[in-house]
C-alpha positions in Angstrom: 4.2 24.2 89.4 6.9 21.7 88.3 7.7 18.3 89.7 11.4 19.0 89.2 13.7 20.0 86.3 15.7 17.3 84.6 18.0 20.0 83.0 20.1 22.5 84.8 18.6 25.9 84.1 20.1 29.4 84.7 17.4 32.1 84.6 17.2 35.9 85.1 14.5 38.5 84.8 14.9 41.9 83.2 11.5 43.3 84.1 8.9 42.2 86.6 9.6 39.6 89.3 8.1 37.1 91.6 9.2 34.3 93.9 9.8 30.5 94.1 8.5 28.2 96.8 10.3 25.0 97.3 8.8 21.7 98.5 10.4 22.4 102.0 8.4 25.6 102.2 11.3 27.9 101.7 10.5 31.1 99.7 13.1 32.7 97.5 12.5 36.0 95.9 13.6 36.0 92.2 16.7 38.1 91.9 17.8 40.3 89.1 21.1 38.5 88.7 21.4 35.1 87.0 20.4 32.2 89.3 20.1 28.4 89.1 16.6 27.0 89.4 16.0 24.0 91.7 17.1 20.7 90.0 15.2 17.5 90.5 13.1 19.2 93.3 9.4 20.1 93.1 8.7 23.8 93.4 6.1 26.4 92.5 6.9 29.7 90.9 4.8 32.9 91.2 5.5 35.7 88.7 4.2 39.2 87.9 4.2 40.2 84.3 7.8 39.9 83.4 10.5 39.3 80.8 12.6 36.2 81.6 15.7 34.7 80.0 16.9 31.1 80.5 19.8 28.9 79.4 19.3 25.1 79.7 22.2 22.7 80.1 21.4 18.9 79.7 22.3 17.1 82.9 24.8 14.6 81.3 26.7 17.5 79.5 27.1 19.7 82.6 27.9 16.8 84.8 30.7 15.8 82.4 32.1 19.3 82.3 32.0 19.4 86.2 34.4 16.4 86.3 37.2 18.7 84.9 37.0 20.5 88.2 36.3 17.9 90.8 38.2 15.1 89.0 35.8 12.4 90.0 33.2 10.4 88.2 30.3 12.1 86.6 27.7 12.8 89.2 24.8 15.1 90.0 25.8 18.7 90.7 24.0 20.3 93.6 24.1 24.1 93.6 23.7 26.2 96.7 20.6 28.0 95.7 20.8 30.5 98.5 24.2 31.9 97.6 24.6 35.2 95.9 27.0 35.2 92.9 29.9 37.6 93.2 30.1 40.5 90.8 33.1 38.8 89.1 31.1 35.6 88.6 28.2 37.5 87.1 30.5 39.3 84.7 32.1 36.0 83.6 28.7 34.6 82.9 27.6 37.7 80.9 30.9 37.7 78.8 30.5 34.0 78.1 26.8 34.4 77.3 27.4 37.2 74.9 30.2 35.3 73.1 28.2 32.1 72.9 24.7 33.3 71.9 25.4 34.1 68.2 26.8 30.6 67.7 24.2 28.7 69.8 21.3 30.4 68.1 22.7 29.7 64.6 21.3 26.4 63.4 23.9 26.2 60.7 26.9 26.5 63.1 29.3 23.5 62.7 29.4 21.0 65.6 33.0 21.9 66.6 32.1 25.6 66.7 29.1 24.9 68.8 31.1 22.8 71.2 33.7 25.6 71.6 30.9 28.0 72.4 29.1 25.7 74.9 32.0 24.8 77.1 33.0 28.4 78.3 29.3 29.0 79.1 29.1 25.7 81.1 32.3 26.6 83.0 30.9 30.1 83.7 27.8 28.5 85.2 30.0 26.4 87.5 31.6 29.6 88.8 28.2 31.3 89.2 27.2 29.5 92.5 28.9 27.2 95.0 28.2 23.5 94.2 29.1 20.0 95.2 28.8 16.7 93.5 26.4 14.4 95.4 26.2 10.7 94.5 22.7 9.8 95.6 20.9 6.5 95.2 17.8 6.4 93.1 15.3 6.3 96.0 16.6 9.7 97.3 15.9 11.2 93.8 12.2 10.5 94.0 9.9 13.5 94.5 8.6 12.0 97.8 12.2 12.1 99.2 12.8 15.8 98.3 13.2 17.0 101.8 15.6 14.3 102.7 17.6 15.0 99.6 17.6 18.7 100.5 19.0 17.9 104.0 21.7 15.7 102.5 22.6 18.5 100.1 22.7 21.0 103.1 25.3 18.8 104.7 27.5 19.1 101.5 27.0 22.8 101.2 27.7 23.7 104.8 30.3 21.0 105.7 32.9 23.8 106.5 30.6 25.3 109.1 29.8 24.2 112.7 26.6 22.4 111.8 25.0 19.2 112.9 22.6 16.8 111.2 19.9 18.5 113.3 20.6 21.7 111.5 20.3 20.0 108.1 17.0 18.4 109.2 15.6 21.7 110.4 16.7 23.5 107.1 14.8 20.8 105.1 11.7 20.8 107.4 12.3 17.3 108.6 12.4 15.7 112.1 16.0 14.7 112.9 14.8 11.1 113.6 13.3 10.9 110.1 16.6 12.1 108.5 18.4 9.5 110.6 16.1 6.7 109.4 16.3 7.7 105.8 20.1 8.0 105.8 20.6 4.6 107.4 18.1 3.0 104.9 19.3 4.7 101.7 22.9 5.7 102.5 23.9 2.8 104.9 25.1 5.2 107.6 24.0 7.8 110.0 23.9 11.5 109.1 26.8 12.1 111.4 28.9 9.5 109.7 27.9 10.9 106.3 28.9 14.4 107.3 32.3 13.1 108.6 32.9 11.4 105.3 32.1 14.7 103.4 34.7 16.5 105.6 37.3 13.7 105.1 36.8 14.1 101.3 37.2 17.9 101.6 40.3 17.3 103.7 41.8 15.0 101.1 41.1 17.5 98.3 42.8 20.3 100.2 45.8 18.1 101.1 46.2 17.0 97.4 46.1 20.6 96.3 48.7 21.7 98.9 52.4 21.0 99.5 54.3 20.3 102.8 55.9 23.7 102.4 52.5 25.4 102.5 50.7 23.6 105.4 50.6 20.6 107.6 48.2 17.7 108.0 47.3 19.0 111.4 46.4 22.4 110.2 44.2 21.1 107.4 42.5 18.5 109.7 41.7 21.2 112.3 40.2 23.4 109.6 37.7 20.6 108.9 36.9 20.0 112.5 39.1 17.0 113.3 40.5 17.5 116.8 42.0 14.1 117.6 44.7 13.7 114.9 45.2 10.0 115.7 41.6 9.2 115.1 41.6 11.4 112.0 44.5 9.6 110.5 42.9 6.2 111.2 39.6 7.3 109.6 41.4 8.8 106.7 43.4 5.6 106.0 40.3 3.5 106.3 38.5 5.6 103.7 41.3 6.3 101.2 43.8 3.5 101.7 46.7 5.9 102.5 47.7 8.2 105.3 47.1 11.9 105.1 50.8 12.7 105.0 51.2 10.6 101.9 48.4 12.6 100.2 50.2 15.9 101.2 53.5 14.7 99.9 51.9 13.8 96.6 
């Protein structure tokens, strides 16, 4: 049993096996491919006789590396623990691991050499499973709030799908009313408003990475579930201080 890891850990077994049971009751069979262990979440692990390998990344280090991709402030990284890595992602991880291991296990390796070995491995981890940065207030990081945190992370990981806060509550083993109360108290808004803001953020990212020759504001907005473009533009301007067309034009 563990009350929750404070490092990001990638693990894989070469012999034997077992399963992990999260605080929300979800059971996950331990796969043969590399996978990310639950972070800041209580869980129990059940193992047969086995051989297991793990790589640990300190939270500040990995979260700083992640800013190179999401271009925001350093925040907690939430991995989608149910996603299966692609064969290409697994191969990138193995190549980076094989190249980094001789350096990282050499105590005499110079600091610059170690840094240049660590960074590709961290980037390979960030390609191993889908993830999102989730800026959570301290109360939601407490073990007693693990199910609410899981529901909030569910909203981040499934924002592109036709989900509702009720789906997130069900996935976390919560009553929808409990999720609503906790979100209003700790996030200052309802789960519905929080999900809308996630989708606005994703819309902004897609607009910023596109050009007017490739797409239109309407197409991107509809992909993220915004039907009424006037209301979308108003909500977008209120959140980001500029209109979506300005973001698309760069």
